[in-house]
C-alpha positions in Angstrom: 0.0 0.0 0.0 1.4 3.4 -1.0 1.5 5.7 2.0 0.9 9.4 2.0 3.9 10.7 3.9 2.2 13.9 4.9 -1.3 12.5 5.4 -3.6 14.0 7.9 -3.5 10.8 9.9 0.3 10.8 10.2 0.4 14.5 11.0 -2.3 14.1 13.7 -0.3 11.2 15.4 2.9 13.2 15.3 1.2 16.1 16.9 -0.5 13.9 19.5 -3.8 15.4 18.3 -6.5 13.0 19.2 -9.3 15.2 17.8 -7.7 15.2 14.4 -6.9 11.4 14.6 -10.7 10.9 15.0 -11.5 12.8 11.9 -9.5 10.4 9.6 -11.4 7.5 8.1 -10.8 4.1 9.7 -12.4 0.7 10.2 -13.6 -1.2 13.2 -13.8 -4.9 12.2 -14.1 -6.4 15.7 -16.9 -4.7 17.6 -19.5 -6.3 19.8 -22.5 -4.1 19.4 -24.1 -4.4 22.8 -20.8 -3.1 24.3 -19.8 -0.9 21.4 -20.9 2.4 23.0 -19.5 4.4 25.8 -20.6 3.5 29.3 -21.8 7.0 29.9 -24.3 6.6 27.1 -26.0 3.7 28.8 -25.8 5.4 32.2 -27.7 8.4 30.7 -30.4 6.0 29.4 -30.5 4.0 32.6 -30.6 7.0 34.9 -27.9 5.9 37.2 -24.2 5.2 37.4 -22.9 1.7 36.4 -19.9 0.1 38.0 -17.2 0.2 35.3 -15.5 -3.0 34.3 -12.3 -3.5 36.4 -9.2 -5.0 34.9 -8.9 -8.5 36.4 -7.0 -11.6 35.8 -9.9 -13.8 34.8 -10.1 -12.8 31.2 -13.4 -13.7 29.6 -14.7 -15.1 32.9 -14.5 -11.6 34.4 -16.3 -10.0 31.5 -19.1 -12.6 31.8 -19.5 -11.7 35.5 -19.7 -8.0 34.8 -22.3 -8.6 32.1 -24.4 -10.6 34.5 -24.1 -8.5 37.5 -23.8 -5.0 36.2 -25.0 -4.8 32.6 -27.9 -7.2 32.4 -30.1 -5.3 34.9 -30.0 -2.3 32.4 -32.0 -4.5 30.0 -34.9 -4.7 32.4 -35.7 -1.1 31.3 -37.8 -0.9 28.1 -35.8 0.5 25.2 -32.4 -0.7 26.5 -31.6 -2.7 23.3 -32.1 0.3 21.1 -30.2 2.5 23.5 -27.2 0.1 23.3 -27.3 -0.1 19.5 -27.6 3.7 19.2 -24.7 4.1 21.5 -22.5 1.9 19.4 -23.3 3.8 16.2 -22.7 7.2 18.0 -19.3 6.0 19.2 -18.3 4.7 15.8 -19.3 7.9 14.1 -17.5 10.1 16.6 -14.3 8.0 16.1 -14.2 8.5 12.3 -15.2 4.9 11.6 -16.3 4.5 7.9 -16.3 0.7 7.7 -18.0 -1.1 10.6 -18.3 -4.8 11.0 -20.3 -5.0 14.2 -21.7 -8.2 15.7 -25.0 -9.1 17.4 -25.1 -12.1 19.6 -27.7 -14.5 18.3 -28.7 -15.4 21.8 -29.6 -11.8 22.7 -33.0 -11.9 21.1 -34.1 -15.0 23.1 -32.5 -13.7 26.3 -34.5 -10.4 26.2 -37.5 -11.6 24.2 -36.7 -9.6 21.1 -37.8 -11.1 17.8 -35.3 -11.4 14.9 -37.3 -8.8 12.8 -37.1 -6.3 15.6 -33.3 -6.9 15.9 -32.8 -6.2 12.3 -35.1 -3.2 12.2 -33.4 -1.7 15.3 -30.0 -2.0 13.7 -31.3 -0.7 10.4 -33.0 2.3 11.9 -30.0 3.3 14.1 -27.7 3.0 11.2 -30.0 5.1 9.0 -30.7 7.9 11.6 -27.3 8.1 13.3 -24.6 7.2 10.9 -25.8 6.5 7.3 -22.4 7.4 6.0 -20.8 4.4 7.6 -20.4 1.2 5.5 -22.2 -1.0 8.0 -21.7 -4.8 7.6 -23.7 -6.6 10.4 -22.2 -9.7 11.9 -23.9 -12.6 13.7 -22.2 -13.6 16.8 -22.4 -17.0 18.5 -21.0 -18.3 21.9 -18.8 -21.3 22.2 -20.5 -22.1 25.5 -23.9 -23.0 23.9 -24.8 -26.5 22.6 -24.6 -26.7 18.8 -28.3 -27.6 18.4 -29.2 -24.5 20.4 -26.9 -22.3 18.2 -28.5 -23.7 15.0 -32.0 -22.9 16.3 -30.9 -19.4 17.2 -29.3 -18.5 13.9 -31.8 -20.1 11.5 -34.4 -17.3 11.7 -31.7 -14.7 11.0 -30.4 -16.5 7.9 -33.8 -16.1 6.2 -33.6 -12.3 6.7 -30.6 -11.8 4.4 -29.2 -9.1 6.7 -26.0 -10.4 8.3 -22.8 -10.5 6.3 -20.5 -12.5 8.5 -20.4 -14.8 11.5 -18.1 -14.8 14.6 -17.5 -17.4 17.3 -16.4 -16.2 20.7 -16.4 -16.7 24.5 -14.2 -19.1 26.3 -11.8 -20.6 23.7 -11.7 -24.1 25.0 -15.4 -24.4 26.0 -15.9 -27.3 23.6 -14.0 -28.9 20.6 -13.8 -26.8 17.4 -15.1 -29.8 15.4 -18.5 -29.2 17.1 -18.9 -26.0 15.1 -18.1 -27.4 11.6 -21.8 -27.8 10.7 -22.5 -24.2 11.7 -19.7 -22.8 9.7 -20.5 -24.9 6.6 -24.0 -23.5 6.8 -22.6 -20.0 7.2 -20.4 -20.5 4.1 -23.3 -21.8 2.1 -25.3 -18.7 3.1 -22.5 -16.5 1.8 -21.1 -15.3 5.1 -17.5 -14.3 5.7 -16.3 -16.6 8.5 -14.5 -15.3 11.5 -13.8 -16.6 15.0 -12.0 -15.6 18.1 -8.7 -17.5 18.4 -5.4 -16.9 20.0 -6.9 -14.3 22.3 -5.7 -16.5 25.2 -4.6 -19.6 23.2 -1.3 -20.2 21.4 -0.2 -20.0 17.8 -1.2 -23.6 17.0 -4.7 -22.8 18.3 -4.9 -19.9 15.7 -4.0 -22.1 12.8 -6.2 -25.0 13.9 -9.2 -22.7 14.2 -8.6 -21.3 10.7 -8.3 -24.8 9.3 -11.1 -26.5 11.1 -13.7 -23.7 10.5 -12.3 -22.6 7.2 -12.0 -19.0 8.4 -11.5 -15.9 6.3 -10.3 -13.8 9.2 -9.4 -14.2 12.9 -10.6 -12.0 15.8 -7.6 -11.3 18.0 -5.1 -14.0 16.9 -2.2 -12.5 18.9 -1.1 -15.9 20.1 0.2 -16.4 16.5 3.1 -14.1 17.4 4.7 -17.0 19.3 5.4 -18.9 16.1 7.3 -17.7 13.0 5.9 -20.8 11.1 2.3 -19.9 11.9 2.8 -16.3 11.0 4.3 -17.3 7.7 1.3 -19.6 7.1 -1.1 -16.7 7.9 0.7 -14.5 5.3 0.6 -17.2 2.7 -3.1 -17.8 3.2 -4.0 -14.1 3.4 -5.6 -14.4 6.8 -6.2 -11.1 8.5 -6.0 -10.7 12.3 -8.4 -8.1 13.7 -6.5 -7.2 16.9 -7.8 -5.2 19.9 -4.9 -3.8 21.9 -6.9 -2.2 24.7 -8.8 -5.4 25.3 -5.6 -7.5 25.3 -4.0 -5.2 27.9 -7.1 -4.9 30.1 -7.5 -8.7 30.1 -3.8 -9.2 31.0 -2.9 -10.8 27.6 -0.4 -8.1 26.9 1.4 -6.0 29.4 1.3 -2.7 27.7 1.1 -0.9 24.3 4.9 -0.7 24.3 5.2 -4.5 24.4 2.1 -5.6 22.5 2.7 -8.5 20.1 1.1 -6.5 17.3 4.7 -5.4 16.5 5.8 -9.0 16.0 2.9 -9.8 13.8 3.4 -6.7 11.7 7.2 -7.4 11.3 6.4 -10.8 10.0 4.1 -9.5 7.3 0.8 -10.5 8.9 -2.2 -8.4 7.8 -3.3 -6.8 11.0 -5.9 -4.2 11.9 -6.7 -2.3 15.1 -10.2 -2.6 16.5 -12.2 -1.8 19.7 -13.7 -5.1 20.8 -15.8 -3.5 23.6 -15.5 0.3 24.1 -17.9 0.1 27.0 -15.5 -2.2 28.9 -12.2 -0.9 27.9 -13.0 2.8 27.3 -10.9 3.2 24.2 -11.9 3.9 20.6 -9.6 3.1 17.7 -8.3 6.7 17.6 -7.1 6.4 21.2 -5.5 3.1 20.5 -3.7 4.3 17.4 -2.4 7.3 19.4 -1.3 5.2 22.3 0.5 2.8 20.0 2.4 5.8 18.5 3.2 7.4 21.9 4.5 4.1 23.2 7.1 4.0 20.5 5.9 0.6 19.2 5.1 1.9 15.7 5.9 4.9 13.6 3.1 7.1 12.3 3.7 5.8 8.8 3.4 2.1 10.0 0.2 2.9 11.8 -1.2 4.5 8.7 -0.5 1.3 6.9 -2.3 -0.7 9.6 -5.2 1.8 9.3 -5.3 1.2 5.6 -5.3 -2.6 6.1 -8.8 -2.4 7.6 -10.2 -0.3 4.7 -9.5 -2.8 1.9 -10.3 -6.4 1.1 -7.7 -8.7 2.8 -7.8 -11.1 -0.2 -6.7 -8.4 -2.6 -3.0 -7.8 -2.6 
């Protein structure tokens, strides 16, 4: 990719100007919609303060506890689903996101008695009224912790609506064998979905390659475990597998110690196609612009290299 040496993005980073960084087009390809907005947006809707997520050492387990104890009560108030979706679009727009691949957990509808048509209409209306300029590509999310038959029953009504563009598998990485999800991913491929899954967020390099191979993935969410193996990184490059990395999430969940030592550097140096993404702004309180600026201030990347990473997210990873 040819870089513009004096691009507004490079200049904004060099001047440590967060406001200007936010004005430059960028992607967010790893975003969980229900936690894609700022916590203060949901507090305003809910009418009271919410306990922020505290950095712990339990990884996804800690997130699940926060969701059950702090966030779930918000959804007892009518209109909470729309408020959360609105907050995610407001955040993306304010951060200069022009390409948004944002997931909706297939279990959310059943959990809060929201029908698939209402889910789709809510996303469609929020997109239209808040950020129609964003290229929004909705993603259907599924949890590794659910039985496969349950997942199939959850996603089938959404497949008929011709709304979602990709699928993502997340939650505890070793909840059950990958082979259990083959049927789901074959159905997703047949439907025309791009196939993603969380891998290497806490697992090692071999787990990243195995997940790609077993589920025939197009992209990996996180994937930072791959930095432990030159062979796996070479394989990812050869197979044009993009890793949608979330530095703030990795640091908060104790998978990386700091921006200065984040494995994104190793992946980049080995030629892996990497992007920077938010994961859960509500939890980690960092949009992509903050992350780009922190990566620059830490000295991990030059402004030109970060401009290249920014560009990675705005083009098709299969086109060289």
